[in-house]
C-alpha positions as CSV (number, residue, x, y, z in Angstrom):
1,M,0.0,0.0,0.0
2,S,1.4,3.4,-1.0
3,N,2.0,6.2,1.5
4,H,1.5,9.9,0.9
5,L,4.4,10.1,-1.6
6,K,2.6,8.3,-4.4
7,N,1.5,11.4,-6.2
8,E,4.9,13.2,-6.0
9,T,7.1,13.8,-9.1
10,S,10.5,13.6,-7.4
11,P,12.2,10.4,-8.4
12,Y,13.7,10.3,-4.9
13,L,10.4,10.6,-3.2
14,L,8.8,8.0,-5.5
15,Q,11.6,5.6,-4.5
16,H,10.0,5.6,-1.0
17,K,6.3,5.6,-1.9
18,D,5.9,1.9,-1.1
19,N,7.9,2.0,2.2
20,P,5.9,0.8,5.2
21,V,6.7,4.2,6.7
22,D,3.8,6.5,6.3
23,W,5.8,9.2,4.6
24,Y,4.4,12.7,3.9
25,P,5.9,15.2,1.6
26,W,6.8,18.6,3.1
27,S,3.3,20.1,3.5
28,N,0.9,21.9,5.8
29,E,-1.0,18.6,6.1
30,A,1.9,16.9,7.7
31,F,2.6,19.6,10.3
32,E,-1.1,19.9,11.1
33,M,-1.2,16.1,11.7
34,A,1.7,16.4,14.0
35,K,0.0,19.2,15.9
36,T,-3.3,17.4,16.2
37,Q,-1.8,14.1,17.3
38,D,0.8,15.8,19.5
39,K,3.7,14.0,17.8
40,P,7.3,15.1,16.9
41,V,8.2,15.3,13.3
42,F,11.0,13.1,11.8
43,L,12.4,14.8,8.7
44,S,14.6,12.8,6.3
45,I,16.4,14.7,3.5
46,G,18.2,13.0,0.7
47,Y,18.5,12.6,-3.0
48,S,18.1,9.7,-5.5
49,A,21.8,9.2,-6.2
50,C,22.8,9.1,-2.6
51,H,24.4,5.8,-1.6
52,W,23.9,6.1,2.2
53,C,20.3,7.2,1.6
54,H,19.7,3.9,0.0
55,V,21.5,2.0,2.8
56,F,19.3,3.8,5.4
57,S,16.2,3.0,3.5
58,R,17.0,-0.7,3.1
59,E,18.0,-1.1,6.7
60,S,15.3,1.0,8.4
61,F,12.6,2.5,6.2
62,E,11.8,-0.8,4.6
63,D,11.8,-2.6,8.0
64,E,8.3,-3.3,9.4
65,E,9.4,-2.8,13.0
66,I,11.1,0.5,12.4
67,A,8.1,1.7,10.3
68,D,5.7,0.7,13.1
69,I,7.7,2.8,15.6
70,L,7.7,5.8,13.3
71,N,4.1,5.5,12.4
72,K,3.0,5.2,16.0
73,H,5.1,7.9,17.6
74,F,6.1,10.4,14.8
75,I,4.9,12.1,11.7
76,S,7.5,11.3,9.0
77,I,8.4,13.7,6.2
78,K,10.6,13.0,3.1
79,V,12.3,15.8,1.2
80,D,14.3,15.7,-2.0
81,K,17.2,18.2,-1.3
82,E,17.5,18.9,-5.0
83,E,13.9,20.1,-5.3
84,R,13.8,21.9,-2.0
85,P,17.3,23.5,-1.5
86,D,15.7,26.0,1.0
87,I,14.6,23.2,3.4
88,D,17.9,21.4,2.9
89,S,19.9,24.6,3.6
90,V,18.1,25.4,6.8
91,Y,18.2,21.9,8.3
92,M,21.8,21.2,7.0
93,S,22.8,24.2,9.1
94,V,20.9,22.6,12.0
95,C,22.7,19.3,11.5
96,Q,26.0,21.0,11.4
97,A,25.2,22.9,14.6
98,F,24.2,19.7,16.4
99,T,27.0,17.4,15.2
100,G,29.8,19.6,13.9
101,S,29.4,18.1,10.4
102,G,26.7,17.4,7.9
103,G,25.8,15.2,4.9
104,W,23.1,13.1,3.4
105,P,20.9,11.5,4.5
106,T,20.1,14.3,6.9
107,S,17.9,13.3,9.8
108,I,16.1,15.9,11.8
109,F,13.7,15.6,14.7
110,M,11.5,18.7,15.3
111,T,8.2,20.0,16.6
112,C,5.1,20.8,14.5
113,E,6.3,24.4,14.5
114,Q,9.4,23.2,12.6
115,M,11.8,23.8,15.5
116,P,14.6,21.2,15.6
117,F,15.7,19.5,18.8
118,F,17.9,16.6,17.5
119,A,19.8,16.0,14.3
120,G,22.2,13.6,12.6
121,T,22.8,11.9,9.3
122,Y,22.8,8.1,8.7
123,F,22.0,5.8,11.6
124,P,22.4,2.0,11.4
125,R,19.3,0.0,12.3
126,I,20.9,-1.3,15.5
127,S,23.8,0.2,17.5
128,H,27.1,-0.5,15.8
129,A,30.7,0.6,16.0
130,G,29.8,3.3,18.6
131,M,26.8,4.6,16.6
132,I,23.4,4.5,18.2
133,G,20.9,2.4,16.3
134,F,18.0,4.1,14.7
135,R,15.5,1.9,16.6
136,E,17.0,2.8,19.9
137,L,17.2,6.5,18.9
138,L,13.5,6.6,18.0
139,L,12.4,5.0,21.3
140,A,14.7,7.3,23.3
141,I,13.3,10.4,21.6
142,H,9.7,9.2,22.1
143,E,10.3,8.6,25.8
144,K,11.9,12.0,26.1
145,W,9.0,13.6,24.2
146,V,6.6,12.1,26.6
147,S,8.5,12.5,29.9
148,D,10.8,15.6,29.5
149,R,9.7,17.6,26.5
150,E,10.9,20.9,28.0
151,S,14.6,19.8,27.8
152,L,14.2,18.9,24.2
153,L,12.6,22.3,23.4
154,N,15.3,24.2,25.3
155,Q,17.9,22.7,23.0
156,S,15.8,23.7,20.0
157,Y,15.7,27.4,21.0
158,K,19.4,27.5,21.6
159,I,20.2,26.1,18.2
160,V,17.9,28.5,16.3
161,K,19.3,31.4,18.3
162,Y,22.9,30.3,17.4
163,L,22.1,30.0,13.8
164,N,20.7,33.6,13.7
165,T,24.0,35.1,14.8
166,P,25.2,38.2,12.9
167,Q,27.7,38.1,10.1
168,P,31.4,38.4,10.7
169,T,33.3,41.6,10.2
170,T,36.8,42.4,9.0
171,D,39.0,45.4,8.1
172,K,38.8,44.9,4.3
173,D,41.2,47.9,3.7
174,K,44.0,45.9,5.3
175,L,43.2,42.7,3.5
176,N,44.7,41.3,0.3
177,L,42.1,38.6,-0.1
178,P,43.4,36.8,-3.2
179,D,46.9,36.6,-1.7
180,L,45.4,35.3,1.5
181,A,43.4,32.7,-0.4
182,V,46.5,31.5,-2.4
183,S,48.5,31.0,0.8
184,H,45.6,28.9,2.3
185,Y,45.5,26.8,-0.9
186,E,49.3,26.3,-0.7
187,Q,49.0,25.0,2.9
188,L,46.2,22.6,2.0
189,F,47.7,21.3,-1.2
190,D,48.7,17.7,-1.4
191,E,52.0,17.8,-3.3
192,K,52.2,14.1,-3.7
193,Y,48.7,13.3,-5.1
194,G,47.2,16.6,-5.9
195,G,44.0,18.0,-4.5
196,F,43.5,19.9,-1.3
197,G,43.4,18.5,2.3
198,R,43.0,14.8,3.2
199,A,40.5,12.3,1.9
200,P,37.7,12.5,1.1
201,K,38.8,14.8,-1.7
202,F,36.1,16.8,-3.6
203,P,36.7,18.3,-7.1
204,T,35.5,21.9,-6.2
205,P,36.5,23.1,-9.8
206,H,35.6,26.7,-8.9
207,N,38.8,26.7,-6.7
208,I,40.8,25.5,-9.7
209,L,39.3,28.3,-11.8
210,F,40.4,30.9,-9.3
211,L,44.0,29.5,-9.2
212,F,44.2,29.7,-13.0
213,D,42.9,33.2,-13.0
214,Y,45.4,34.2,-10.3
215,Y,48.2,32.7,-12.3
216,V,47.1,34.5,-15.5
217,R,47.2,37.8,-13.7
218,Y,50.2,37.5,-11.4
219,K,52.2,34.6,-12.9
220,K,52.5,32.8,-9.6
221,S,53.9,29.4,-10.5
222,S,52.5,27.6,-7.4
223,C,48.9,28.4,-8.6
224,L,49.6,26.9,-12.0
225,F,51.3,23.8,-10.5
226,M,48.4,23.2,-8.0
227,A,45.7,23.5,-10.6
228,K,47.5,21.4,-13.2
229,K,48.5,18.6,-10.9
230,T,45.0,18.4,-9.4
231,L,43.2,18.2,-12.7
232,L,45.7,15.6,-14.0
233,A,45.3,13.5,-10.9
234,M,41.5,13.6,-11.0
235,Y,41.6,12.5,-14.7
236,R,44.1,9.7,-14.2
237,G,42.4,8.2,-11.1
238,G,39.1,6.3,-10.8
239,L,37.3,9.6,-10.2
240,F,37.0,9.8,-13.9
241,D,35.1,6.9,-15.6
242,H,37.7,5.8,-18.2
243,I,35.2,3.5,-19.9
244,G,32.1,5.6,-20.4
245,F,33.6,9.0,-19.4
246,G,32.4,11.6,-17.0
247,F,33.4,12.3,-13.4
248,C,32.1,10.7,-10.2
249,R,31.2,12.7,-7.1
250,Y,34.4,12.7,-5.0
251,S,37.4,10.5,-4.1
252,T,37.3,8.5,-0.9
253,D,41.1,8.2,-0.9
254,N,44.1,10.6,-1.4
255,K,45.0,9.3,-4.9
256,F,41.7,10.0,-6.6
257,L,41.6,6.3,-7.2
258,V,38.4,5.1,-5.4
259,P,35.5,7.4,-5.9
260,H,32.0,7.7,-4.5
261,F,30.5,6.4,-7.7
262,E,27.5,8.6,-8.2
263,K,27.7,11.0,-11.1
264,M,26.2,14.5,-10.7
265,L,25.4,16.9,-13.5
266,Y,26.8,19.9,-11.6
267,D,30.2,18.3,-11.0
268,N,30.7,17.5,-14.6
269,A,29.6,21.0,-15.7
270,L,32.1,22.7,-13.4
271,L,34.8,20.3,-14.3
272,I,34.3,21.0,-18.0
273,L,34.8,24.7,-17.3
274,A,38.0,23.9,-15.3
275,Y,39.5,21.6,-18.0
276,C,38.7,24.2,-20.7
277,K,40.4,26.9,-18.6
278,A,43.4,24.6,-18.2
279,Y,43.7,24.2,-21.9
280,T,43.4,27.9,-22.6
281,V,46.3,28.5,-20.2
282,T,48.6,25.6,-21.0
283,K,47.6,24.5,-24.5
284,N,47.9,20.9,-23.3
285,K,45.5,18.9,-25.4
286,L,44.9,16.4,-22.6
287,Y,42.8,18.9,-20.8
288,L,40.7,19.7,-23.8
289,E,40.2,16.0,-24.5
290,T,39.0,15.5,-21.0
291,A,36.5,18.2,-21.3
292,K,35.3,16.8,-24.6
293,K,35.0,13.3,-23.2
294,T,33.0,14.6,-20.3
295,A,30.7,16.6,-22.5
296,G,30.2,13.6,-24.7
297,F,29.1,11.6,-21.8
298,I,26.5,14.3,-20.9
299,I,25.2,14.5,-24.5
300,R,24.9,10.7,-24.9
301,N,23.6,9.8,-21.4
302,M,22.2,12.7,-19.6
303,T,20.3,14.7,-22.2
304,S,16.6,14.4,-22.5
305,T,15.2,13.9,-26.0
306,Y,13.0,17.0,-25.4
307,G,15.9,19.2,-24.2
308,G,17.5,19.7,-20.8
309,Y,20.0,17.7,-18.8
310,F,19.1,14.9,-16.3
311,S,20.3,15.3,-12.7
312,S,22.4,12.3,-11.8
313,Y,23.3,8.6,-12.0
314,D,23.1,6.4,-8.9
315,A,26.2,5.1,-7.2
316,D,24.6,1.7,-6.7
317,S,23.6,-1.2,-9.0
318,E,21.9,-4.3,-7.6
319,G,22.3,-2.9,-4.1
320,E,26.1,-2.6,-4.3
321,E,28.1,0.6,-4.6
322,G,30.5,0.6,-7.5
323,K,29.5,-2.8,-8.9
324,Y,28.6,-1.2,-12.3
325,Y,32.1,0.3,-12.7
326,T,34.5,-2.5,-11.5
327,F,36.0,-5.4,-13.5
328,A,37.9,-8.6,-13.0
329,P,40.7,-9.3,-15.6
330,D,39.0,-12.6,-16.7
331,E,36.0,-10.6,-17.8
332,I,38.1,-8.4,-20.1
333,N,40.1,-11.3,-21.4
334,K,36.9,-13.2,-22.3
335,L,35.5,-10.1,-24.0
336,L,38.6,-9.0,-26.0
337,G,40.6,-12.2,-26.3
338,K,43.6,-13.0,-24.1
339,E,46.3,-11.0,-25.9
340,K,44.3,-7.8,-26.3
341,G,42.6,-8.3,-23.0
342,E,45.9,-8.5,-21.1
343,L,47.2,-5.3,-22.8
344,F,43.9,-3.6,-21.8
345,N,44.1,-4.8,-18.2
346,R,47.7,-3.6,-17.9
347,R,46.8,-0.2,-19.4
348,Y,43.9,0.3,-17.0
349,D,45.3,-1.4,-13.9
350,I,42.8,-4.3,-13.9
351,S,44.4,-7.0,-11.8
352,Q,43.6,-10.2,-9.9
353,T,44.1,-8.6,-6.5
354,G,41.9,-5.6,-7.5
355,N,41.8,-2.1,-5.9
356,F,38.2,-2.0,-4.7
357,E,36.6,-4.9,-2.8
358,G,38.3,-7.6,-4.8
359,K,37.6,-6.0,-8.2
360,S,39.4,-3.2,-10.2
361,I,38.4,0.3,-10.9
362,P,39.9,1.2,-14.3
363,N,42.5,4.0,-13.9
364,L,45.6,5.5,-15.5
365,L,47.7,6.1,-12.4
366,K,50.3,3.7,-13.8
367,S,49.9,4.5,-17.5
368,D,50.5,7.4,-19.9
369,P,47.3,9.5,-19.7
370,G,48.0,10.9,-23.2
371,D,47.9,7.4,-24.9
372,N,44.7,7.1,-26.9
373,S,45.5,3.8,-28.5
374,F,42.7,1.9,-26.7
375,D,39.9,4.4,-27.3
376,T,38.4,2.3,-30.1
377,I,38.0,-0.6,-27.7
378,L,36.2,1.4,-25.0
379,P,32.7,1.2,-26.6
380,I,33.0,-2.6,-26.5
381,I,33.7,-2.5,-22.8
382,E,31.0,0.1,-22.2
383,N,28.3,-1.9,-24.0
384,Y,29.3,-5.0,-22.0
385,R,29.1,-3.0,-18.8
386,K,25.5,-1.8,-19.7
387,R,24.4,-5.4,-20.4
388,R,26.0,-6.7,-17.2
389,S,24.0,-4.3,-14.8
390,A,22.1,-1.1,-14.9
391,L,22.3,2.2,-13.0
392,H,19.3,4.3,-11.9
393,R,19.2,7.7,-13.5
394,D,17.4,10.7,-11.9
395,E,15.6,12.3,-14.7
396,K,14.6,15.6,-13.0
397,I,15.5,18.7,-14.9
398,L,17.0,21.1,-12.4
399,T,17.3,24.7,-13.4
400,S,20.5,25.6,-11.5
401,W,22.4,22.5,-12.6
402,N,21.2,22.8,-16.2
403,S,22.4,26.4,-16.2
404,L,25.9,25.4,-15.2
405,M,26.0,22.8,-17.9
406,I,24.8,25.3,-20.5
407,A,27.7,27.6,-19.5
408,A,30.1,24.7,-19.7
409,M,28.9,23.7,-23.2
410,C,29.3,27.3,-24.3
411,K,32.8,27.5,-23.1
412,L,33.7,24.2,-24.8
413,F,32.3,25.4,-28.0
414,L,34.4,28.6,-27.9
415,I,37.5,26.5,-27.4
416,S,36.8,23.5,-29.6
417,K,34.8,25.3,-32.3
418,N,32.6,22.2,-32.5
419,D,28.9,23.2,-33.1
420,K,27.6,20.2,-31.2
421,Y,28.4,21.8,-27.9
422,L,26.6,25.0,-28.7
423,D,23.7,23.1,-30.1
424,S,23.5,21.2,-26.8
425,A,23.6,24.4,-24.8
426,K,20.9,26.1,-26.9
427,F,18.7,22.9,-26.9
428,A,18.8,22.9,-23.1
429,D,18.2,26.6,-22.8
430,D,15.2,26.4,-25.1
431,F,13.8,23.6,-22.8
432,L,14.2,25.8,-19.7
433,Q,12.6,28.7,-21.4
434,K,9.5,26.7,-22.4
435,N,9.1,24.6,-19.3
436,L,10.8,26.2,-16.3
437,F,9.3,29.7,-16.5
438,N,5.8,30.9,-15.6
439,G,5.8,34.5,-16.8
440,D,8.9,36.0,-15.4
441,E,9.1,33.5,-12.5
442,L,11.7,30.8,-12.7
443,Y,11.1,27.4,-11.2
444,V,13.4,24.8,-9.5
445,S,12.6,21.6,-11.4
446,Y,10.6,19.8,-14.0
447,H,9.7,16.1,-14.1
448,S,6.9,14.1,-15.6
449,G,5.3,17.2,-17.0
450,K,5.1,19.0,-13.7
451,L,6.9,22.1,-12.3
452,G,8.5,22.1,-8.9
453,V,8.4,25.0,-6.6
454,R,9.4,28.6,-7.3
455,G,13.0,29.2,-8.1
456,F,15.5,30.1,-5.4
457,L,18.6,32.3,-5.5
458,D,20.8,29.5,-6.9
459,D,18.4,29.0,-9.8
460,Y,18.4,32.7,-10.8
461,A,22.1,33.2,-10.2
462,S,23.0,30.1,-12.3
463,Y,20.6,31.0,-15.1
464,I,22.0,34.5,-15.3
465,F,25.4,32.9,-15.5
466,A,24.2,30.7,-18.4
467,Q,22.6,33.6,-20.2
468,L,25.8,35.6,-20.1
469,S,27.7,32.5,-21.4
470,L,25.2,32.2,-24.3
471,Y,25.5,35.8,-25.1
472,R,29.4,35.6,-25.1
473,T,29.1,32.5,-27.4
474,T,26.5,33.7,-29.9
475,L,26.4,37.5,-29.4
476,E,22.6,37.3,-29.7
477,Q,21.1,40.2,-27.8
478,K,18.2,38.2,-26.4
479,Y,20.5,36.4,-24.0
480,F,22.0,39.7,-22.7
481,E,18.6,41.2,-22.2
482,R,17.4,38.1,-20.2
483,A,20.5,38.3,-18.0
484,K,19.9,41.9,-17.1
485,A,16.1,41.4,-16.5
486,L,16.7,38.5,-14.2
487,C,19.5,40.3,-12.4
488,D,17.1,43.2,-11.8
489,K,14.6,40.7,-10.4
490,V,17.1,39.1,-8.0
491,I,18.1,42.5,-6.7
492,S,14.5,43.4,-6.0
493,D,13.1,40.0,-4.8
494,F,16.1,38.4,-3.0
495,G,18.2,41.4,-2.0
496,D,18.8,42.9,1.4
497,A,19.5,46.5,1.8
498,D,22.3,45.6,4.3
499,G,24.0,43.4,1.6
500,G,23.7,39.9,0.4
501,F,20.9,37.9,-1.2
502,Y,18.5,35.6,0.7
503,L,18.2,32.0,-0.5
504,Y,14.5,32.5,-1.0
505,S,12.4,35.5,-2.0
506,N,9.5,37.3,-0.4
507,K,7.2,35.1,-2.4
508,H,8.4,31.8,-0.9
509,E,7.2,29.9,2.1
510,N,8.7,31.1,5.4
511,L,10.9,28.7,7.3
512,I,12.5,29.0,10.7
513,L,15.6,30.7,9.3
514,C,15.9,33.2,6.5
515,Q,19.4,32.4,5.2
516,K,22.0,34.0,3.0
517,E,24.1,31.1,1.8
518,T,27.6,32.3,1.2
519,Y,30.0,29.3,1.3
520,D,30.9,27.6,-1.9
521,G,30.5,23.9,-1.4
522,A,30.2,21.4,-4.3
523,I,28.5,24.2,-6.2
524,P,29.2,27.9,-6.0
525,S,26.8,29.6,-3.6
526,G,24.1,31.8,-5.1
527,N,25.7,34.8,-3.4
528,S,29.1,34.1,-4.9
529,L,27.7,33.5,-8.3
530,M,25.6,36.7,-8.1
531,F,28.7,38.6,-7.3
532,F,30.4,37.2,-10.4
533,N,27.4,38.1,-12.5
534,L,27.3,41.6,-11.1
535,V,31.0,42.1,-11.8
536,R,30.4,41.0,-15.4
537,L,27.3,43.2,-15.9
538,S,29.2,46.2,-14.3
539,L,32.0,45.8,-16.9
540,M,29.6,45.2,-19.8
541,T,27.0,48.0,-19.1
542,D,28.7,50.8,-17.1
543,D,25.3,50.9,-15.3
544,N,25.5,52.3,-11.8
545,K,22.7,50.0,-10.7
546,Y,24.9,47.0,-11.2
547,K,28.0,48.7,-9.9
548,D,26.3,49.7,-6.7
549,A,24.9,46.2,-6.2
550,M,28.3,44.7,-6.9
551,Q,30.0,46.9,-4.4
552,L,27.4,46.1,-1.7
553,Q,27.8,42.4,-2.5
554,L,31.6,42.8,-2.2
555,E,31.3,44.4,1.2
556,F,28.9,41.6,2.3
557,L,31.0,38.6,1.2
558,T,34.5,39.9,2.0
559,P,34.3,39.2,5.8
560,Y,33.1,35.6,5.2
561,A,35.8,35.0,2.6
562,S,38.5,36.4,4.8
563,Q,37.7,33.7,7.5
564,T,37.8,30.7,5.1
565,P,39.0,31.8,1.7
566,T,39.2,28.3,0.3
567,G,35.4,28.1,0.6
568,Y,34.8,31.1,-1.6
569,G,36.5,30.2,-4.9
570,M,33.7,31.6,-7.2
571,F,33.6,34.9,-5.2
572,L,37.4,35.1,-5.5
573,K,37.2,34.5,-9.2
574,G,34.8,37.5,-9.4
575,Y,37.0,39.5,-7.1
576,L,40.0,39.1,-9.5
577,E,37.8,40.2,-12.4
578,H,36.8,43.3,-10.4
579,I,40.3,44.4,-9.4
580,K,42.1,43.2,-12.6
581,P,39.4,43.0,-15.3
582,P,39.9,40.7,-18.3
583,L,40.2,42.0,-21.9
584,K,37.1,43.8,-22.8
585,I,36.2,44.1,-26.5
586,T,33.3,46.2,-27.9
587,V,32.4,45.0,-31.4
588,V,30.5,47.2,-33.8
589,A,29.1,45.2,-36.7
590,D,29.0,46.2,-40.3
591,G,26.1,43.9,-41.0
592,N,28.0,41.5,-43.2
593,T,29.9,39.4,-40.6
594,E,28.2,36.5,-38.8
595,E,28.0,37.0,-35.0
596,S,29.2,33.4,-34.4
597,N,32.3,34.0,-36.5
598,I,33.1,37.1,-34.5
599,A,32.6,35.3,-31.2
600,L,35.0,32.5,-32.2
601,S,37.6,34.9,-33.5
602,L,38.2,36.5,-30.1
603,P,39.8,35.1,-26.9
604,S,37.5,32.8,-25.1
605,D,38.0,34.6,-21.8
606,A,37.4,38.1,-23.1
607,I,34.3,40.1,-22.2
608,I,32.5,41.0,-25.5
609,I,29.9,43.7,-26.0
610,F,28.2,43.4,-29.4
611,I,26.7,46.5,-31.0
612,E,24.6,46.0,-34.1
613,K,24.8,49.6,-35.4
614,A,27.5,52.1,-35.3
615,S,27.1,55.3,-33.2
616,E,28.9,58.5,-32.5
617,K,30.6,56.8,-29.5
618,Y,31.5,53.7,-31.5
619,P,31.8,54.5,-35.3
620,L,32.9,52.0,-37.9
621,K,36.4,52.2,-39.1
622,N,36.8,51.9,-42.9
623,G,33.1,50.9,-43.1
624,M,33.9,47.5,-41.7
625,T,33.3,45.6,-38.5
626,T,35.3,47.4,-35.9
627,Y,36.9,46.2,-32.6
628,Y,37.4,48.5,-29.6
629,A,39.6,46.7,-27.0
630,C,40.5,47.7,-23.5
631,H,43.0,46.1,-21.1
632,G,42.1,47.3,-17.6
633,N,42.3,51.1,-17.8
634,R,44.2,51.1,-21.2
635,C,42.3,51.1,-24.5
636,L,43.8,50.3,-27.9
637,P,43.0,52.1,-31.1
638,P,40.0,50.7,-33.0
639,T,40.9,48.1,-35.5
640,N,39.2,45.9,-38.2
641,S,41.3,42.9,-37.4
642,P,40.4,40.8,-34.4
643,E,43.9,39.5,-34.2
644,E,45.2,42.9,-33.2
645,V,43.2,43.1,-30.0
646,F,45.1,40.3,-28.2
């Protein structure tokens, strides 16, 4: 018998519709039920590709005894973090305040007024290895709710008060923030294996982008070394899927060998941007090939036939994490023949001893990463892998993640000059325009013909980023106009006069916290991305509206970034563009030159403003398309040759 999730559209929620737990979606009905029945609420937040979410479900949510306890003593609510980032943000902060860390699944116990009094992540069904069992935890909380509720609620008030503490302050005039950030990256850098800090190691490509930008401006060799070594290590290890391509979520070890096997759209989008940047700086074709392989995986496997990119691939197949991706040497020998199979196994480190639970994750840690001699064999292995087992794919279309991939495809088009990447970006953008907007309101998600909730700051910030990328790539005015209109909407609907942007607007449901997310995690925060967008619009329009908003955002984010600069890579990237702007080129068209040809003829990192008609300020030279280029505060004479501006 289905529970209250049966009519939801989220693939994650639908995975739990037949649980014996009487799940509710986040709704007034659930909280009213908790109030009427005087029960605490158990909130479980996760996502469809989350390995430990599946483990928790198998062990506890599919267990009749656990379900009976939950159904008798709690009102249980399931939330897909990808569809409700506002709820996830609030209660992830709660989890971190309670435990000192966070993650998914997120488990929150709270009142019908949404006030949390206990939090954690995954709990085993029974106590194990020092972790309290979920059954024992449920019974203990029920007993406390009945016998000593006041102590639970006192804890709740303390946590909420703590989370509403004011922002940090700093003397920004005495702070050289980019230099401070570089020194932090240098301290965290793993010189042996690449990456930053200890395992688990996350890609965080926006940090790599900042390091490349810093190197381009200041020629600091350590920045180039850290960025190059990390990108090469991530590609050579098992983090990259060497059979079907694309990157997994993060590395569980220092070598980038053993990944957490889920594949997320946003990771691959940001990594395409990072590898494209690496190619523009170094001209090493390996980086470009990595970006192209990753984009090819997205186009083949994560693109809807109607447009738009799917969200993720699961880490598990047949209940085992990584089973889909690992091989034994005998499998390869049988498939390719012994001679060719042994060569393949040696190339990709597939051995009898294995490197992951007795099997082998293909990798290039012991091989030349530039050797492409086995590329024609890879489709044979990939097709065999697909026949052997299957992965669940979350087919939600998420606005923010799609926007990041649109920007990535645009950048790859500019560098590779291959139309298929621009076609992919425009195909996805057309889908978002038709299906994720209602008037001028942007929405979070689309699945099974239904819209999700109203868009949050991340959705708008990412979509503006995508529109600016499409404008740079095509020079079509409609993308520039959309970017400005949506930026105006963010300033009016999400902005705070004291600085920063709230996660949700004045049209959204009120939660217990009204947050301004600033920290760049796996994805740049909406505030960091909005700062980058405002810097770009300030440079492109000379409009004081954007300059003032950018300055306010700079003052808001600087104190946060000064405390933990390595958590503000996207903000720092925008900061560099603000203090040392990239090449800016104003192009005045003569009406005879294709915009796409102009876009491709200019440096991919340059800011381009395209003017369709000459004016007194920007006249044509010799009656032909004219380029006005400025480096920082120095402008060059107008020219008819794009090669003369760089």
